[in-house]
Backbone bond lengths (Angstrom), bond angles and torsions (degrees), N, CA, C in turn:
res aa  C-N    CA-C-N  psi(-1)  N-CA   C-N-CA  omega(-1)  CA-C   N-CA-C  phi
1 M - - - 1.471 - - 1.523 109.46 -
2 D 1.316 117.36 123.70 1.457 121.39 179.09 1.524 109.74 -76.46
3 F 1.335 115.11 142.51 1.454 119.67 -178.75 1.528 111.14 -86.36
4 A 1.320 115.19 133.34 1.462 121.94 170.84 1.520 107.19 -144.18
5 L 1.308 116.26 119.47 1.464 120.31 -177.33 1.520 111.68 -59.22
6 S 1.331 116.84 -28.87 1.463 120.91 -177.98 1.521 112.87 -65.51
7 Q 1.349 117.73 -12.34 1.467 120.69 176.95 1.529 111.99 -70.41
8 Y 1.342 116.77 -16.43 1.456 121.20 -170.14 1.520 111.31 -118.77
9 D 1.327 115.14 148.65 1.475 119.67 -179.12 1.522 112.09 -107.42
10 G 1.324 116.86 17.54 1.447 121.16 176.14 1.513 110.61 174.60
11 L 1.333 115.40 159.96 1.460 122.32 178.14 1.516 109.42 -122.93
12 L 1.325 115.99 136.10 1.463 123.19 176.04 1.522 107.21 -114.51
13 F 1.334 117.07 118.85 1.460 121.38 -175.77 1.524 112.00 -108.97
14 D 1.330 116.19 127.39 1.458 120.58 161.31 1.531 106.85 -70.84
15 L 1.323 116.93 167.09 1.465 120.30 -175.41 1.524 112.82 -103.68
16 D 1.333 117.25 -74.47 1.458 119.50 -171.56 1.521 111.16 -69.25
17 G 1.329 115.62 130.04 1.451 121.60 -177.47 1.515 113.25 87.48
18 V 1.326 116.55 -8.16 1.470 122.25 179.75 1.526 110.03 -116.04
19 L 1.322 115.80 -53.12 1.464 121.91 -179.42 1.523 111.89 -112.21
20 V 1.318 116.56 -31.64 1.474 121.09 -178.71 1.522 109.77 -135.07
21 H 1.347 114.51 154.87 1.459 122.19 166.49 1.524 106.05 -113.93
22 V 1.322 115.98 95.68 1.462 124.73 -176.03 1.531 109.95 63.01
23 S 1.337 118.48 -81.07 1.469 119.73 179.66 1.532 112.47 -133.19
24 D 1.321 116.97 13.24 1.462 121.94 177.55 1.517 109.65 -116.67
25 P 1.340 117.75 150.03 1.457 119.11 179.73 1.519 112.10 -72.16
26 V 1.315 117.34 144.84 1.458 121.17 167.09 1.527 106.48 -68.48
27 P 1.322 118.78 130.25 1.470 119.97 -177.52 1.530 112.23 -52.80
28 G 1.322 115.07 129.81 1.454 121.47 178.05 1.510 115.09 88.65
29 A 1.343 117.31 -15.38 1.464 119.74 -176.25 1.528 112.78 -65.91
30 P 1.339 120.30 -47.30 1.473 118.80 179.65 1.520 113.10 -58.45
31 E 1.335 116.92 -40.43 1.462 120.15 -179.17 1.529 111.18 -67.89
32 A 1.333 116.90 -41.80 1.469 120.43 179.87 1.521 111.14 -63.80
33 L 1.336 116.80 -43.65 1.464 118.85 -178.89 1.522 111.92 -69.67
34 A 1.335 116.99 -31.77 1.461 119.23 175.97 1.532 110.55 -62.80
35 K 1.318 116.71 -39.65 1.468 120.47 178.63 1.527 110.90 -67.59
36 L 1.321 116.58 -39.99 1.465 119.98 178.34 1.525 110.58 -65.75
37 R 1.330 116.71 -40.10 1.473 120.63 175.92 1.517 110.52 -60.30
38 S 1.333 115.77 -45.69 1.467 120.11 -178.28 1.524 111.61 -62.39
39 A 1.346 115.81 -29.79 1.461 120.34 179.01 1.525 112.28 -82.26
40 G 1.341 116.93 -2.57 1.454 120.74 177.25 1.514 114.79 78.61
41 V 1.337 117.47 22.87 1.468 121.00 -179.41 1.530 109.64 -76.21
42 P 1.329 119.11 121.58 1.467 120.42 176.47 1.526 110.36 -65.54
43 M 1.342 116.40 140.07 1.456 119.14 -179.41 1.518 111.00 -148.93
44 M 1.336 113.63 153.73 1.458 121.96 174.37 1.516 108.42 -133.66
45 F 1.324 115.36 145.83 1.455 122.04 175.15 1.523 107.30 -103.02
46 V 1.329 116.23 125.28 1.462 122.18 -168.43 1.522 109.36 -122.22
47 T 1.330 116.96 125.77 1.456 119.60 -179.21 1.518 112.61 -136.79
48 N 1.328 115.15 139.70 1.460 121.30 173.56 1.521 112.39 -75.46
49 N 1.315 117.77 -16.80 1.462 121.94 -175.51 1.532 109.85 -68.41
50 A 1.320 115.98 115.57 1.466 120.92 -176.97 1.516 113.21 -95.67
51 S 1.333 117.34 2.56 1.470 119.10 -177.32 1.519 112.57 -87.72
52 R 1.345 117.95 -16.11 1.458 122.04 178.78 1.515 110.71 -106.17
53 T 1.316 116.29 146.46 1.458 120.86 172.65 1.524 109.25 -79.57
54 G 1.326 116.10 165.31 1.452 119.83 174.95 1.515 111.92 -58.41
55 E 1.321 116.47 -37.84 1.462 120.74 178.53 1.522 111.16 -63.25
56 Q 1.326 117.46 -41.66 1.462 120.84 179.67 1.525 111.27 -66.34
57 V 1.320 117.50 -37.80 1.457 120.59 176.92 1.524 110.32 -64.51
58 A 1.336 116.38 -44.63 1.466 120.05 178.49 1.526 110.68 -60.93
59 Q 1.320 117.46 -39.54 1.464 121.09 178.94 1.530 110.98 -64.98
60 L 1.337 117.38 -39.70 1.457 120.71 176.50 1.524 110.52 -59.97
61 L 1.326 116.81 -45.86 1.463 120.47 -179.80 1.527 110.95 -63.95
62 E 1.314 116.51 -41.17 1.465 119.76 178.12 1.526 110.99 -60.98
63 R 1.325 116.85 -38.54 1.471 120.26 -178.96 1.520 112.34 -64.26
64 V 1.332 117.30 -28.65 1.468 119.35 179.73 1.525 112.04 -96.61
65 G 1.332 116.91 8.92 1.453 120.17 173.17 1.511 116.09 95.20
66 I 1.334 117.16 14.85 1.463 121.34 179.28 1.524 108.86 -109.00
67 T 1.315 116.44 120.64 1.462 120.51 179.73 1.525 109.86 -65.63
68 A 1.313 116.05 125.25 1.461 120.72 -178.99 1.516 109.49 -153.51
69 H 1.323 115.56 142.89 1.452 122.79 175.78 1.532 108.64 -118.75
70 T 1.292 116.64 160.17 1.466 120.39 -178.39 1.526 111.35 -54.87
71 D 1.318 117.43 -38.20 1.464 120.83 -179.15 1.518 113.28 -70.32
72 D 1.342 116.82 -11.21 1.467 120.97 178.29 1.519 111.85 -85.88
73 V 1.320 117.26 -2.71 1.467 121.96 -172.22 1.517 110.07 -116.34
74 I 1.319 116.05 137.34 1.455 120.75 167.89 1.523 107.98 -130.50
75 T 1.320 115.16 130.12 1.460 121.47 179.90 1.527 110.10 -108.68
76 A 1.321 115.38 161.35 1.461 119.27 175.95 1.517 111.34 -61.87
77 A 1.339 116.73 -29.30 1.462 119.85 176.80 1.524 110.96 -64.62
78 Q 1.321 117.03 -43.58 1.463 120.41 179.07 1.519 111.61 -64.05
79 A 1.328 116.53 -42.61 1.463 119.84 -179.96 1.524 111.35 -67.35
80 A 1.328 116.47 -38.17 1.470 119.81 -179.68 1.517 111.46 -67.70
81 T 1.329 116.87 -43.51 1.465 118.71 179.93 1.528 111.13 -69.87
82 A 1.326 117.40 -31.69 1.469 119.79 174.79 1.526 110.26 -63.63
83 Q 1.326 116.13 -40.34 1.467 119.18 177.21 1.521 110.86 -63.82
84 L 1.324 117.28 -43.71 1.459 120.07 178.92 1.527 111.33 -62.30
85 A 1.334 116.92 -39.89 1.465 120.20 178.37 1.523 111.26 -63.03
86 D 1.342 116.65 -31.68 1.466 120.76 177.08 1.529 111.77 -71.91
87 R 1.331 116.61 -28.00 1.460 120.69 -171.51 1.523 114.34 -100.71
88 L 1.339 117.29 -19.49 1.458 120.97 -174.15 1.524 111.33 -117.75
89 P 1.317 117.94 154.14 1.469 119.55 175.87 1.529 111.17 -69.81
90 A 1.305 115.63 154.29 1.470 120.42 178.80 1.520 110.76 -54.54
91 G 1.323 115.79 137.13 1.463 120.96 178.41 1.504 115.41 84.04
92 A 1.326 117.72 -4.18 1.470 120.25 -178.81 1.529 110.68 -57.97
93 R 1.315 115.39 148.18 1.465 120.92 -177.70 1.527 110.54 -86.29
94 V 1.316 114.82 134.99 1.465 121.41 -179.77 1.520 108.40 -126.57
95 L 1.322 116.36 122.10 1.457 120.91 176.68 1.533 107.45 -78.43
96 V 1.314 116.08 115.42 1.465 121.80 -173.71 1.522 110.02 -99.42
97 I 1.324 115.30 120.30 1.465 121.85 172.70 1.518 105.88 -109.76
98 G 1.324 115.64 94.16 1.450 120.11 -175.08 1.510 110.61 170.35
99 S 1.311 115.56 -161.94 1.454 121.68 -174.18 1.532 111.77 -78.13
100 P 1.326 117.68 163.61 1.468 120.07 171.97 1.524 112.26 -57.40
101 N 1.329 117.44 -31.49 1.467 119.98 177.26 1.524 111.39 -64.30
102 L 1.329 116.93 -35.78 1.462 119.80 177.38 1.525 110.21 -66.24
103 A 1.317 117.04 -41.29 1.470 120.10 176.44 1.524 110.90 -61.50
104 E 1.322 116.89 -37.96 1.464 120.44 179.30 1.527 110.88 -66.72
105 E 1.321 117.46 -36.12 1.472 120.09 175.80 1.531 110.49 -62.64
106 V 1.342 116.27 -36.37 1.467 120.31 177.08 1.529 109.66 -62.28
107 R 1.318 117.16 -44.54 1.473 120.69 178.19 1.538 111.02 -62.17
108 T 1.319 116.12 -38.68 1.462 121.07 -176.04 1.524 111.81 -59.63
109 V 1.349 117.48 -33.04 1.467 119.91 -178.69 1.524 112.33 -93.79
110 G 1.333 117.55 10.97 1.460 120.32 174.04 1.504 115.50 87.48
111 L 1.339 117.30 16.80 1.460 121.62 175.91 1.531 109.36 -106.75
112 T 1.324 116.68 171.06 1.462 121.49 -173.58 1.524 110.70 -114.81
113 P 1.344 118.50 111.65 1.464 119.60 178.24 1.526 111.65 -75.98
114 I 1.317 116.32 138.18 1.467 121.88 176.59 1.528 108.24 -135.72
115 A 1.323 116.62 171.38 1.467 120.99 -178.12 1.517 112.61 -131.84
116 N 1.343 117.62 11.38 1.458 121.27 -176.58 1.526 109.76 -130.84
117 A 1.323 116.49 127.31 1.459 121.01 -178.17 1.519 112.97 -65.65
118 D 1.326 117.70 -20.00 1.465 120.97 -179.90 1.524 112.53 -82.86
119 D 1.343 117.40 -1.41 1.464 121.36 177.27 1.518 112.20 -91.34
120 D 1.338 116.56 18.31 1.462 123.61 172.05 1.536 112.85 61.38
121 P 1.337 117.69 59.22 1.465 118.64 177.23 1.524 111.93 -71.19
122 A 1.325 115.04 147.50 1.466 120.69 173.32 1.520 110.74 -87.47
123 A 1.321 116.58 -18.30 1.456 120.66 -177.34 1.524 109.76 -158.09
124 V 1.321 114.68 158.78 1.464 123.14 168.31 1.521 107.14 -110.16
125 L 1.332 115.97 129.07 1.457 121.68 175.17 1.517 107.87 -115.03
126 Q 1.325 116.57 124.42 1.460 120.77 -175.00 1.523 110.58 -120.99
127 G 1.333 115.89 125.18 1.459 121.91 177.83 1.519 109.52 -146.76
128 L 1.321 115.27 167.30 1.453 120.10 -176.87 1.525 111.58 -61.91
129 G 1.327 115.52 136.44 1.460 121.14 175.26 1.513 109.55 -161.75
130 T 1.320 117.02 128.90 1.465 119.62 -179.86 1.522 111.69 -71.13
131 N 1.329 116.89 -9.84 1.464 121.59 177.58 1.521 112.93 -87.90
132 V 1.324 118.35 -5.14 1.469 121.04 -176.27 1.527 109.21 -69.48
133 D 1.346 115.57 125.53 1.462 120.87 -177.90 1.528 110.12 -133.35
134 W 1.324 115.86 -179.61 1.465 119.96 -177.01 1.524 112.76 -58.71
135 P 1.335 120.39 -47.19 1.461 118.76 179.91 1.528 113.39 -56.51
136 L 1.327 117.68 -38.81 1.461 119.74 -179.99 1.526 110.99 -71.34
137 L 1.327 116.98 -40.67 1.464 119.72 175.17 1.527 110.69 -62.04
138 A 1.328 116.56 -36.88 1.467 120.16 178.33 1.523 110.91 -63.32
139 E 1.334 117.52 -41.14 1.472 120.21 176.66 1.527 110.13 -61.11
140 G 1.325 115.58 -40.97 1.453 118.93 177.62 1.514 112.24 -62.33
141 A 1.318 117.08 -43.14 1.464 120.72 179.49 1.523 111.48 -60.85
142 V 1.342 116.34 -42.53 1.468 120.23 178.52 1.532 110.43 -60.37
143 A 1.323 115.78 -46.57 1.470 119.81 -179.39 1.522 111.62 -63.70
144 L 1.323 116.77 -40.69 1.461 119.94 -178.55 1.518 111.30 -68.13
145 H 1.325 117.75 -35.46 1.473 120.17 176.06 1.525 110.79 -64.33
146 R 1.321 117.61 -22.85 1.470 120.80 177.78 1.529 112.02 -85.82
147 G 1.328 116.88 -1.95 1.462 120.81 170.89 1.507 116.68 91.20
148 V 1.336 119.69 15.58 1.462 120.04 -178.12 1.525 110.61 -73.83
149 L 1.306 115.39 162.34 1.458 123.01 177.05 1.529 109.93 -59.92
150 W 1.333 117.29 139.07 1.468 122.62 -179.62 1.519 108.96 -125.38
151 V 1.328 116.52 115.00 1.464 122.80 177.82 1.521 108.69 -118.15
152 A 1.327 116.40 129.37 1.465 122.09 176.28 1.522 108.94 -110.80
153 T 1.317 115.84 138.83 1.475 118.74 179.12 1.520 111.05 -66.61
154 N 1.318 116.46 -37.09 1.462 120.83 179.35 1.517 108.22 -166.30
155 A 1.326 115.79 170.68 1.468 120.26 -178.61 1.520 111.22 -125.47
156 D 1.333 117.74 28.87 1.463 120.86 178.47 1.527 109.50 -63.93
157 A 1.318 117.22 123.23 1.462 120.94 -178.46 1.519 111.81 -67.64
158 T 1.337 116.80 -33.14 1.460 121.18 -178.88 1.517 110.53 -134.36
159 L 1.319 115.75 165.59 1.458 121.29 169.96 1.519 107.37 -133.23
160 P 1.349 117.20 149.19 1.464 119.54 -175.72 1.518 112.31 -75.79
161 S 1.316 114.92 152.23 1.458 121.65 172.41 1.510 108.02 -149.69
162 A 1.319 116.24 168.25 1.460 120.32 178.26 1.524 111.60 -64.10
163 R 1.346 117.16 -20.59 1.467 122.05 -178.45 1.524 112.42 -97.27
164 G 1.331 116.99 0.03 1.449 121.09 -177.02 1.517 111.14 114.50
165 P 1.336 117.78 179.53 1.467 121.09 -176.97 1.521 112.39 -62.28
166 L 1.339 114.98 139.53 1.459 122.77 177.35 1.531 108.77 -121.03
167 P 1.337 118.63 162.13 1.468 119.51 179.70 1.530 111.58 -59.37
168 G 1.318 115.47 129.51 1.457 121.26 177.69 1.517 111.24 -99.85
169 N 1.322 115.55 -175.96 1.466 119.30 -178.09 1.522 111.90 -59.74
170 G 1.327 116.24 -33.86 1.460 119.20 -179.37 1.515 113.64 -60.43
171 A 1.332 115.92 -30.83 1.464 119.32 177.78 1.525 110.69 -65.51
172 F 1.338 116.90 -38.49 1.468 121.24 179.78 1.533 111.17 -77.67
173 V 1.333 115.93 -33.21 1.467 119.41 173.27 1.525 109.86 -61.37
174 A 1.334 116.03 -41.84 1.467 120.01 179.37 1.529 111.15 -62.90
175 A 1.324 116.97 -37.20 1.469 119.94 177.93 1.524 110.95 -62.42
176 L 1.344 117.03 -44.52 1.465 119.71 179.50 1.525 111.21 -70.39
177 A 1.330 117.48 -33.74 1.463 119.73 177.09 1.522 110.30 -63.22
178 T 1.324 116.67 -40.42 1.464 120.87 177.65 1.525 111.00 -65.37
179 A 1.325 116.54 -41.95 1.462 120.74 -176.83 1.525 112.67 -73.34
180 S 1.322 116.59 -31.15 1.466 119.97 -174.16 1.521 113.95 -100.71
181 G 1.333 116.91 -16.94 1.462 119.71 -175.31 1.509 112.94 72.45
182 R 1.353 116.65 19.33 1.463 122.18 -178.63 1.527 109.79 -125.32
183 T 1.313 114.72 167.37 1.458 121.24 166.77 1.527 107.53 -120.04
184 P 1.332 118.89 158.68 1.472 119.29 -178.64 1.526 112.69 -57.21
185 D 1.312 115.12 143.97 1.464 119.90 175.23 1.519 110.79 -69.93
186 S 1.315 116.35 -27.80 1.455 120.82 179.90 1.520 109.37 -151.58
187 V 1.331 116.10 134.66 1.463 122.96 170.15 1.522 106.01 -118.53
188 V 1.319 116.37 124.99 1.468 120.79 -168.64 1.523 112.68 -92.95
189 G 1.324 117.42 -38.86 1.458 120.64 -172.78 1.517 113.81 -73.30
190 K 1.332 115.02 170.30 1.461 121.37 176.51 1.531 110.33 -55.56
191 P 1.325 119.94 139.47 1.463 128.67 12.78 1.521 115.36 -88.93
192 H 1.313 117.96 8.93 1.459 119.37 174.69 1.530 108.49 -74.03
193 P 1.311 118.60 150.84 1.463 120.21 -167.74 1.523 116.79 -80.40
194 E 1.326 118.98 -16.59 1.464 119.54 -168.44 1.525 113.46 -61.50
195 L 1.323 117.67 -44.13 1.466 120.62 -178.18 1.521 110.99 -59.81
196 L 1.316 117.33 -45.39 1.466 120.77 -178.92 1.527 111.37 -68.59
197 R 1.309 117.25 -37.83 1.470 119.56 178.39 1.523 111.19 -65.79
198 R 1.319 116.52 -40.16 1.470 119.04 177.14 1.528 110.89 -67.29
199 A 1.327 117.11 -35.33 1.459 120.59 177.10 1.527 110.70 -63.34
200 A 1.322 116.65 -44.54 1.461 120.49 179.03 1.530 111.25 -63.41
201 E 1.317 116.17 -40.38 1.464 120.19 178.61 1.524 111.17 -61.28
202 R 1.322 117.33 -36.70 1.469 121.77 -178.24 1.526 111.58 -58.61
203 I 1.336 117.31 -35.27 1.474 120.34 -178.29 1.526 111.88 -105.64
204 G 1.324 116.41 9.45 1.454 120.40 177.61 1.511 113.88 66.49
205 A 1.336 117.05 30.51 1.463 121.47 -177.02 1.525 110.74 -95.28
206 S 1.309 116.52 129.58 1.463 121.47 174.90 1.526 111.12 -102.10
207 R 1.339 116.34 -17.62 1.468 120.66 177.96 1.538 109.24 -136.06
208 P 1.322 117.00 69.71 1.463 119.43 179.17 1.527 111.67 -83.72
209 L 1.317 115.26 163.66 1.457 122.29 171.36 1.516 108.27 -111.77
210 M 1.330 116.95 125.17 1.460 121.99 176.59 1.520 108.96 -89.17
211 V 1.336 116.68 128.75 1.468 122.20 -178.62 1.526 107.95 -115.23
212 G 1.328 117.49 117.87 1.454 120.82 -177.17 1.509 112.29 -149.26
213 D 1.338 115.55 176.85 1.466 120.35 -178.57 1.524 113.19 -118.22
214 R 1.338 117.56 -3.90 1.461 120.52 -177.51 1.522 110.41 -117.36
215 L 1.321 115.33 130.37 1.454 120.09 178.19 1.518 111.54 -68.78
216 D 1.350 117.05 -39.65 1.463 120.56 -170.48 1.527 113.54 -78.46
217 T 1.327 118.20 -18.10 1.465 120.49 178.70 1.519 111.62 -116.33
218 D 1.328 117.46 -61.43 1.466 121.26 -174.04 1.525 112.16 -66.48
219 I 1.317 116.05 -51.20 1.467 119.76 -175.09 1.531 110.55 -75.47
220 A 1.329 117.02 -44.19 1.465 119.41 176.60 1.524 111.05 -62.17
221 G 1.351 116.80 -36.68 1.463 120.15 177.49 1.516 112.11 -64.76
222 A 1.331 116.63 -41.03 1.458 119.89 177.01 1.524 111.01 -62.56
223 K 1.332 116.38 -43.22 1.466 120.29 177.60 1.529 110.54 -58.85
224 A 1.335 116.34 -45.31 1.464 120.53 -178.54 1.521 111.74 -63.62
225 A 1.343 116.40 -33.04 1.466 121.09 -179.67 1.516 112.38 -83.47
226 G 1.336 117.52 -10.29 1.460 121.23 -178.62 1.518 113.45 83.75
227 F 1.348 117.25 24.16 1.460 122.18 -177.82 1.525 110.62 -108.34
228 D 1.334 117.03 151.44 1.455 121.29 168.55 1.522 109.31 -70.15
229 S 1.340 115.60 160.76 1.461 119.43 -176.74 1.517 111.11 -142.29
230 A 1.332 114.67 154.22 1.458 122.40 173.60 1.515 108.22 -126.11
231 L 1.318 116.45 121.56 1.455 121.89 175.56 1.523 108.62 -91.57
232 V 1.332 117.13 128.63 1.464 120.80 173.88 1.526 108.74 -104.34
233 L 1.330 115.41 147.12 1.459 121.32 -172.74 1.525 112.28 -97.54
234 T 1.327 116.55 25.51 1.465 121.40 179.80 1.521 112.69 -96.91
235 G 1.326 116.76 5.48 1.458 119.78 -175.38 1.509 113.14 -130.82
236 A 1.325 116.38 -118.84 1.463 122.08 -165.91 1.518 114.94 -86.88
237 T 1.339 118.50 -9.46 1.463 120.89 -169.58 1.522 111.00 -122.79
238 S 1.340 116.34 136.91 1.462 121.77 176.94 1.523 110.14 -91.72
239 Q 1.329 115.70 165.66 1.458 119.89 177.81 1.531 110.65 -64.08
240 E 1.320 117.14 -36.18 1.469 120.41 178.02 1.529 110.95 -64.43
241 Q 1.325 117.25 -42.67 1.460 120.05 177.66 1.527 110.92 -63.46
242 A 1.318 116.94 -39.02 1.465 120.59 178.30 1.523 111.03 -63.54
243 A 1.327 115.72 -38.86 1.465 119.81 -178.60 1.520 112.30 -66.29
244 H 1.327 117.10 -25.81 1.465 121.04 -178.23 1.536 112.49 -106.54
245 A 1.314 117.20 17.81 1.459 120.71 -178.60 1.529 110.93 -66.66
246 S 1.321 115.41 145.51 1.460 120.32 175.44 1.526 109.94 -69.72
247 D 1.311 116.79 166.46 1.466 120.56 -175.14 1.522 112.17 -56.10
248 H 1.336 117.44 -42.88 1.462 118.95 -175.27 1.522 112.62 -78.16
249 Q 1.344 117.32 -3.20 1.460 121.09 176.09 1.529 111.82 -122.61
250 R 1.324 117.49 14.37 1.467 120.13 -176.50 1.527 110.28 -86.69
251 P 1.337 117.86 120.34 1.465 120.26 -179.33 1.528 112.16 -73.50
252 T 1.323 114.65 155.30 1.464 120.10 175.28 1.522 110.23 -70.21
253 F 1.336 115.93 -38.27 1.458 122.75 179.56 1.521 109.55 -134.36
254 V 1.318 116.28 154.66 1.462 122.78 171.07 1.521 107.49 -124.83
255 F 1.329 116.09 122.86 1.459 122.95 -178.64 1.527 109.86 -117.78
256 A 1.323 115.22 149.48 1.463 119.27 172.94 1.520 110.21 -63.38
257 D 1.327 116.71 -41.95 1.464 122.35 179.76 1.517 108.47 -162.01
258 V 1.325 117.47 -179.10 1.464 120.35 -174.08 1.528 112.92 -70.77
259 S 1.322 118.40 -14.38 1.470 119.19 177.97 1.520 111.32 -63.90
260 A 1.330 116.86 -20.55 1.464 120.01 177.36 1.527 112.19 -65.02
261 L 1.334 117.38 -22.19 1.465 119.64 175.54 1.525 110.74 -63.18
262 V 1.321 115.83 -29.34 1.467 121.05 178.52 1.516 110.74 -86.01
263 H 1.352 115.99 -40.27 1.469 120.33 -172.90 1.520 113.44 -98.42
264 G 1.346 117.34 -12.24 1.461 120.50 175.16 1.508 114.74 68.97
265 Q 1.330 118.14 46.37 1.466 121.61 -176.42 1.520 110.31 -110.31
266 D 1.333 116.29 85.61 1.459 121.06 175.34 1.525 108.11 -76.77
267 L 1.343 117.18 138.33 1.468 120.83 -178.43 1.525 111.61 -84.76
């Protein structure tokens, strides 16, 4: 399939390995996105990381030279709390296992964040947070044994760092699954489709292109959402791995980097 940007009515970008490497720009990414902006291409920045707010993500992108506004960003935390707001009555209590930013997202949608299972939570919301410790996981286990709704922002086993992979939210989800004998009732982030579908809705796109660097999250998530995808080779996946991808992780296009969106160079 030949690539033509005009086939799509929006672009959905993963961050790390696509536009940034931790806190540095991927070479060529700021220039490519500036050209896409100038051409009026609608875009959203999509991240499974639930520890940062949309504003913090936009600030990170601005620091590396990519124009971004808070409204251009959707996080797994935002999508998860939106789902909870759809499912629970206003003001319902949610036991938050995650960062203070995740608790603030709960407040933003009109729900009440709590940290104690004895405060009668209607749900447990679990997302990445460096503050998550045994006492908080224990509260989550107690609540889950009582049968409350369990929503996880994502199930990524690791997250990237300058020092190598670190435990991601999925590692903590696995701990609670072991302790409770349950699995989450809902996982919102990639490769599950909800985050990408909400991102597309934000820009009014019915045929977006998802641009990512991971087969197991970005590309599989696009497949699950029914979207075409472009894998870039600036992150976690090699061209050889892309060539041997399974059907549910096979990208529509493989690009050396995001500049191919401007120049149309499918590998």
